[in-house]
PADOLUM-984377 format. One record per residue (C-alpha): residue in one letter; y, z, x. Coordinates in steps of 0.05 Angstrom, whole numbers, plus 5000, padded with zeros to 4 digits. Last residue first. Example, Ala and Ser with C-alpha at 12.3 -4.5 7.8 and 13.67 -1.06 7.14 Angstrom:
# PADOLUM-984377
S497951435273;A491051565246;
This chain:
# PADOLUM-984377
X592042474858;X586542374910;X590942444972;X589043174986;X592743415047;X588143835091;X589944555102;X588844915167;X586345615182;X586145845254;X586746565233;X593246675271;X596146025243;X593946215173;X597446895181;X603646525206;X603646085145;X602546655096;X608147065128;X612846475126;X611246355053;X612247095035;X619047105069;X621346465036;X619146644965;X626246604936;X626845944973;X621945634922;X615745234935;X614244744879;X607844744838;X602444214829;X603743834893;X606144404938;X601844174997;X598044775023;X601245175080;X599145175154;X597544425155;X602944275207;X606643865154;X606644455107;X609244935161;X614744455180;X616544385106;X617545145104;X621945125166;X626144545140;X627244925075;X629445545112;X634445135151;X638345005086;X641744315088;X636443995044;X637344514990;X633144114941;X638544084888;X635743754826;X638743464763;X637442744781;X631442304799;X632941574809;X631840894778;X634040174791;X633440274866;X633239514879;X627839544932;X625538964976;X619538895022;X619638205053;X614037715036;X612137195088;X609236905046;X611436654978;X605936214948;X599636544974;X602737224967;X604437094894;X597436834880;X594237474906;X599137884864;X597437484801;X590037574815;X591038324816;X594638274749;X588437944721;X588237234694;X589036934624;X595137364610;X595837654540;X601337504489;X603837784423;X600938484427;X603338874368;X609739264357;X609639974329;X611440354392;X609941034423;X604341214375;X600641604430;X594241184424;X598340544417;X603040624476;X598441004521;X591040854514;X591640154485;X597839854516;X596840244580;X589839964589;X591939254573;X597339244626;X604639284606;X610038774589;X615738954542;X619938494499;X626538774475;X630138914409;X636239364413;X636439874356;X636540494399;X642140224442;X641240114517;X647740264553;X650639614580;X649839234646;X644038804622;X640239434600;X642540114624;X638940764608;X643641334626;X638741894615;X631242024609;X629642764615;X629643064545;X622343004524;X619743474578;X624744004596;X631343884633;X632944024706;X628643424721;X633842914699;X630442234704;X635641674711;X635440954687;X636640224703;X632939724660;X628739104675;X623539494716;X620140134696;X615740664730;X609540924696;X606341594710;X599541604676;X595841384739;X598142024773;X593942464728;X598042904680;X595143604670;X596843774743;X604243734726;X607643454788;X612343744840;X619443624865;X621144004928;X625344574956;X625644964890;X631445464893;X633845324822;X628045084780;X625744354772;X621444204711;X614543954730;X613743204732;X608442804695;X612542854631;X616842274657;X611841764629;X612542044559;X620142024565;X619841294587;X615641134526;X620741474481;X626241074516;X622440434501;X621440634428;X628940764419;X630840104451;X626139754403;X619639444425;X616338754423;X609738634459;X607138294522;X600238434552;X597838364624;X590538384646;X587538964682;X581938904734;X583939564767;X585339734840;X592539494846;X595939724910;X589439814950;X586139214918;X591638774947;X590539085016;X583038975010;X584338244992;X587638115059;X594838155083;X597137975153;X603238325181;X606538985163;X602139415120;X602139435044;X601740125013;X597840554965;X597741284989;X599141614922;X594041194886;X595140854818;X602540744827;X603840634754;X606640024716;X612239834670;X615839204646;X622339004614;X625338354587;X618637994585;X617237294613;X610137514625;X608737234694;X615737344722;X616438054694;X609438244718;X611037964788;X617438374788;X613538994770;X608338914824;X613438784880;X618239314854;X612539824855;X610739694928;X618039614949;X619640334928;X623740704876;X623841444890;X619742074879;X613241754858;X612641294918;X615241864961;X608342164953;X607742914967;X601642995012;X605443185075;X612743285058;X617942765079;X613042215062;X614141565100;X617140995059;X612340495027;X612539735034;X611039645108;X614539065143;X615038295146;X609038155101;X603937595107;X599137255060;X591937185038;X589837235111;X584736765143;X580337165189;X579637255264;X575137755298;X578838225345;X573538755350;X573538895276;X576538445222;X569838445187;X569337695194;X567937115148;X574037105105;X576337825112;X575638085042;X569837655017;X566237725084;X566938475081;X564338465011;X558438015029;X556638495086;X556639095039;X552738694987;X547338505037;X546639205065;X546239494995;X541138994971;X536839115033;X536539875028;X538240075099;X544540425074;X540140925037;X536441115101;X543041125139;X544941715095;X552341845102;X554142485140;X555243145103;X560743655114;X566043315071;X561143245014;X564143824974;X559144244935;X561044514867;X556645134857;X553945374790;X549645974773;X544746134718;X539846714711;X534346974666;X532546334629;X526146434590;X520246044617;X515146574596;X513946754669;X521446824680;X526446264691;X531946224743;X537045654742;X541345414801;X546344874779;X549144464836;X554944004819;X556243454870;X562843274902;X566642694934;X561942174905;X567441704884;X570542204835;X571442944833;X566243384800;X565143754735;X561244364715;X560744814654;X556145414651;X554645614580;X554846354563;X560646294515;X564545894566;X563145914641;X567145534692;X566745084753;X570644434741;X573243994798;X577243404773;X575942654764;X577742664690;X571642254666;X566442804674;X563743424640;X556943744654;X554844254602;X549144734615;X545145214570;X546544894502;X543745254440;X550845464421;X552344764394;X558744714354;X563445074402;X559844794462;X560944074441;X568044234419;X569844464489;X567143814518;X572343434479;X572142714453;X570842854379;X575443464383;X577743394311;X585143564318;X586443364390;X582742704382;X585942324439;X583942634506;X580743264478;X579843814529;X573743944572;X573643224597;X569142654576;X562742324601;X558242874576;X551443064605;X549043614558;X543544054587;X538044414549;X533044824590;X525945014571;X525044404526;X520544224467;X523144774422;X527344324377;X529043674412;X530643314347;X535243864322;X538643884390;X539643124387;X543043164319;X547743714343;X549443304405;X551642724360;X556043194320;X559643454382;X560442764413;X563842444353;X560441784340;X561941104373;X559040554329;X557839874360;X559639194331;X566839214355;X564239324426;X560138674426;X564438284475;X570838624498;X576738664450;X575839424439;X575839594513;X580940144520;X581740434450;X574740194432;X572040654487;X574941284456;X568141564435;X567741914502;X560541874524;X554542304506;X548042424542;X543142964522;X538643204578;X532543624562;X529343964622;X522044154618;X519144594673;X511644514689;X512744274760;X517643744736;X518443514664;X524243084642;X526143064569;X530842514546;X536842414501;X540341844467;X536041284494;X535040544479;X541340324514;X545440194451;X541640734413;X538740514346;X542640604281;X541639894257;X548839714273;X547739944346;X549540654364;X553441024417;X553341784405;X546841944441;X548341454498;X543341574554;X540841124609;X533541304621;X530941234692;X528140644731;X534640254720;X533539504726;X536839344659;X543239724674;X547539134696;X544338694643;X545739194588;X552939244611;X553538484610;X551138484538;X555939034517;X562338784548;X564938764620;X568839414619;X563439784581;X560540164641;X567640394652;X567140854591;X561341244621;X554141184598;X549741774617;X544641714674;X537842024680;X532542264729;X535741974791;X531041844849;X535841634904;X532340964909;X533440834835;X540741054841;X541640564899;X538639984860;X543040174800;X549240154845;X547039494876;X546139134809;X540438634806;X543137934791;X544237664721;X550838034715;X554037644772;X561637784768;X559938524766;X556738494835;X562538134870;X569638294850;X568638944811;X562639224848;X563839084921;X571439114911;X570539824887;X571040194821;X565740004770;X558140114764;X558340874765;X562641134708;X557141594682;X554642314677;X548842314727;X542842774730;X538142954789;X532843484776;X529943924831;X523544334826;X520344304895;X525944684930;X528344685002;X526543965020;X529443724954;X536044064970;X536643715037;X534843045006;X540343134954;X545443305008;X544042665048;X543842274982;X550842514964;X553342275031;X550241585019;X553241574948;X560441624973;X565342164995;X568442565052;X571042185111;X570841465087;X568340925133;X573640415150;X576139735128;X582340065098;X582039745029;X574539685035;X574040435040;X566740595055;X561841125036;X556940545024;X555040564950;X561940764924;X561240404858;X565340884817;X561441514832;X564541804768;X558942314758;X553842724796;X549743324774;X544243674814;X539644134774;X535944654816;X530245054786;X527645724812;X521445984776;X520046724769;X513247074767;X513347284840;X520547534837;X525747104870;X529447184935;X535146684948;X535146365017;X540846545064;X536046485124;X537647185147;X537147445076;X530347115067;X527847445131;X530148125107;X526848035040;X520347805072;X520348395120;X521548885063;X515848565024;X511248615084;X513049345094;X511249495022;X504549135029;X502949545092;X504850185056;X500050005000;
């Protein structure tokens, strides 16, 4: 008996040294790994920069997945959608050839996924093409709330039960029902029914009954409603509220880290492009009752890309084809020549004063004026609007390739033209300006509301205007000038915006009554390519038709310069979501010096 006791103590001590959880003899330890929003990143590569990424991609995910599988025999791998779209490799090559095997699905097969839930971007090329892209999947693709006219599931599955080592995991897949808002005109979408996620999950739970030991909902939507604020048809929170039987909810779509617990349900979400993976550790007793649940969101920054996955022939071939597509026969490395799409005379973005705070959203820039002026010329509209989709988007000086164009306009949007009144346009401008936090006296920088992703912040061309950030949301747009005169509320104008903004912004938010009267036959990205082909060399020009007012950033105060110095050294986090204020000067200095002494350093996050 004493010998047995000593053995147990030794085992516990050894487990502690190895950081391995200790479980009772009759317990089972299950790991569920959740991915989402991988957006075609099959190579851990930035084609815009022609360089390996530092912290994301499916190859890094696979390195971590293999590690976990070596440690535990009962591992499930579940995905929550938006996987086949998002890179030049997918959007400009693979998705133009729907009859060919899809590289993302081939990679997911190799990685051993147990299920995938449809995301909204899976629908970007229409229903039939989507089915072709997904047809080679060796795992069920779930869409519990997406139904054919006869009531069957669009992909054949609404939910699935996966059994591994005697443990049965039920996964219910639901996608945001807002797809018709974005992709309504696409082939076949009008024939499909998109049900409320919460009610679709309830139906699935009734069908599952007592067949599963663990019930997980894989939801391609955020925690909060995106459009249906009253009914919650597109909200993860409503799924839990109406379905207490759920053990795990994975949310997606919003590209943010989520690690929470609500009413006993653990809720996880990860950043996009394979930057993170959600790890759910579940303990079950001998009767398969859940006795413990934990969640960890694991960053891929510490994991190297799996060369094993990269050796998959279809991935190697598509990666090389993509480089050839961008650089015209050469990777651009080691002095190889390629035929550029065009030429610039200088960079298009100013340098950031504060590390991680994009000047492209704080002042008018040549990048935005280039895109907006092309949209005006192509549409013939009076006014146009567009967002800077990525804070770091820029055009370099010199030769321009397709990767550079993709960097400043990463979506396959087309351009719409509609009629608006002056009042409606100013309301739309107010909506866009809600992305900023209100400036407070003593703030040394302008910051952004974290509830408003950067792709929602539109800038406008065709009018001059000011954004007064000393005022609350809804009261910020001032001195709007059109053709040299103040814009009146009853002025009639034509407005050009991309198809996504028309549907999910202007129409979904009831910002304007007018209908689409014209649509471009080619994408906005193709317009930019054509412009460089016809106008190179292109000089960066800025007309400064808008500016931020109502702020005093104390630029002459040496304390501000000192705080900014700490930020740029990496000793203080970038004040992206909340401004630093001079009232907190002493505390900020103390924090920075403590970080210096501890060797801590902050990395600027450019994923906004």
